[in-house]
N, C-alpha and C positions, 0 to 999 in steps of 0.2 A: 827740402828747405836747410841749409847749413848749421850747426851748432856752433861744431868747433872743429878742430882738425887732431887725426889720428896722431899721437905723439911717435910713433912707429912707423906706420907708413906713408903718413900726410895724406889719409883719404878724408874725405868729407864727412861728418859724422853728425848725425843727429841725434842729441840726447834725447834717451828713451823714459818718458816720465810719468809712465803707465801708475794710476794707483797713488800720485803722487809723489812718486820718488823721485830725489834726485833736485828737490827743489830748497830743503832745507841749506842754509849758509852756513851753517856751525859745524856739520858734517864731511867728512870726506865721501864720495859718493863710488862706484865701478862701472864700468862697463866695457865691452866687448865688442873691439872692432872686426869688421870683415875677415881683418886679414888672420882672426883667429886669436890675436892677442888681447888683453884685458887693461886696459888704461884706468887711472884714481884718476878723479878731478874735484875741484871745489867749485860750487855756483856763489856768484854774486852779483846781487841784482840790482841794477842801479836806476835813478828817477831821474825826472830831467823837467824842469820846469821853465817856464817861460811868465816872464810879467811884463806887466803893464800898467799904463800910467790909471790912478784913479783919485781924482779930484776931490768928488764928492766924499771917501773918506780923508780928505783933509782940509776941510771946510769950504767947499766948493756946493753945487747944487747935484744930486741925482739927475741921469738924463734917462729918464723914463720911456720907456717905448713898449708900447701894445706886443703881447706874444699872437705868434701865428697859430695857435688852435685851433683844435677841429673836436667839436662844434664849438663856433668863436662864440655863444654866451659863457664859456668856461675861460674866456682869455683873461691874462692878467696885468699886472704891468709889473718890467721886469728894466731895472736901469744895466745899461749897455757898458757901463765902464767898470761895476763891483756886483752886479747881478742879483742886489737886494731886489725881494719881486711884495708888490700889494695887490689888492684886489683891485680890480677895474671897477671904476668907481662912476654916476651919470656927474659930478662935477669937475670932472678933469677935462682941464682946458687946454688946445694944440698952439703952440706960439710960433710966430714964425711969419713970412704973409700970408695974406689971406689964401694965397694959390697955396702954400702947403696947409693949410687949416682946411681945406676945400675937401669934401666926402671923395673927391676923386685921386687925391693926391695918393701916393704910396705910402701905408704906416708906417715904412722902417723911415721915413726920410721928415715925420712928425716928430718935434720933439716935446713932451709931454710934460706940462707943472702943473702941481697939487696944491 
């Protein structure tokens, strides 16, 4: 796996992170290439974020779904928009058409209102 390129010979280099070396962003690190030359490098860690609409956090209703949990008695309710979780209670109603609330309907198609 290629992490970077040797500035001397252009070879693909995998940075050696043994014992956590090379992760500190505030230090300059060194590594020897297979060409025999030692080069210096800085580490930069980048974060990527994906955003989603969560109407329930802006006055809308949560869209709770039953979690697919094994064993099933440990299932919970989780909002598919914001991730909020609640215990699964006996008084949960499934909204939608009668077919959507029947026991034969897939759980991911059921909308649960508390």
